[in-house]
C-alpha positions in Angstrom: 99.8 70.5 127.2 103.5 71.1 126.9 106.6 69.5 128.4 106.9 72.0 131.2 103.4 71.7 132.4 103.4 67.9 132.1 106.7 67.6 134.1 105.4 70.0 136.7 102.2 68.0 137.2 104.0 64.6 137.1 106.5 65.9 139.7 103.7 67.0 142.0 102.0 63.6 141.8 105.4 61.9 142.3 105.9 63.7 145.6 102.8 62.2 147.1 103.0 59.8 149.9 100.0 57.9 148.4 102.2 55.3 146.6 99.5 52.9 145.6 97.3 55.5 144.0 100.3 57.1 142.3 101.3 53.8 140.8 97.8 53.1 139.7 97.6 56.6 138.0 101.0 56.0 136.3 100.0 52.5 135.1 96.7 53.7 133.7 98.6 56.5 131.9 101.0 54.0 130.3 98.1 51.7 129.3 96.2 54.6 127.7 99.2 56.1 126.0 100.1 52.7 124.5 96.6 52.3 123.1 96.7 55.9 121.7 100.0 55.1 119.9 98.5 51.8 118.6 95.5 53.9 117.4 97.9 56.0 115.2 99.4 52.8 113.7 96.0 51.1 113.0 93.8 50.9 110.0 90.3 52.4 110.1 88.9 48.9 110.5 91.2 48.2 113.4 90.3 51.5 115.0 86.6 50.6 115.0 87.4 47.4 117.0 89.6 49.1 119.5 87.6 52.3 120.0 85.7 51.1 123.0 88.8 49.8 124.8 90.7 53.0 124.1 87.8 55.1 125.5 87.5 52.9 128.6 91.2 53.3 129.2 91.0 57.1 128.8 88.1 57.2 131.3 90.0 55.0 133.7 93.0 57.4 133.6 90.8 60.4 134.1 89.2 58.7 137.1 92.7 57.9 138.5 93.6 61.6 138.2 90.4 62.6 140.0 90.9 60.1 142.8 94.6 61.0 143.2 93.7 64.7 143.5 90.9 64.0 146.0 93.0 61.7 148.2 95.9 64.1 148.2 93.6 66.9 149.4 92.3 64.5 152.1 95.9 63.9 153.2 96.6 67.7 153.3 99.0 67.3 150.3 99.2 69.9 147.6 96.8 68.8 144.9 96.7 72.1 142.9 98.1 70.1 140.0 94.6 68.6 139.4 93.1 72.0 138.8 96.1 72.9 136.6 95.5 69.7 134.6 91.9 70.8 133.9 89.0 68.7 132.6 89.6 68.7 128.8 89.8 65.1 127.7 92.3 65.7 125.0 94.6 67.6 127.4 94.3 64.8 130.0 95.1 62.3 127.3 98.1 64.3 126.3 99.3 64.2 129.9 99.0 60.4 129.9 101.4 60.3 126.9 103.8 62.7 128.7 103.7 60.5 131.8 104.6 57.5 129.6 107.5 59.5 128.1 108.8 60.6 131.5 108.7 57.1 132.9 110.6 55.8 129.9 113.3 58.5 130.2 113.6 58.0 134.0 114.1 54.3 133.5 117.2 54.5 131.4 
């Protein structure tokens, strides 16, 4: 995942008329990205206690991406971003971090 790919995918999602699903996807991205950053700042003991929560948040973000892609297709919107994102967990997790970054920059 790189900046160009992440911004292209985020823009495609942002154009959707499915506002509630888009907001859910973005919120789950921010939640997961926050946990991922906390993971980096945590001790090994803290990581053990937060591992299940982080995994659940990652799974929830992936599910939000899947649902957004399916619903966009159902609404005849371009959902080619979902195929471009792929199914690699690390890549999808990286995308969540980019979404968090993009939202933070847009909010300034």
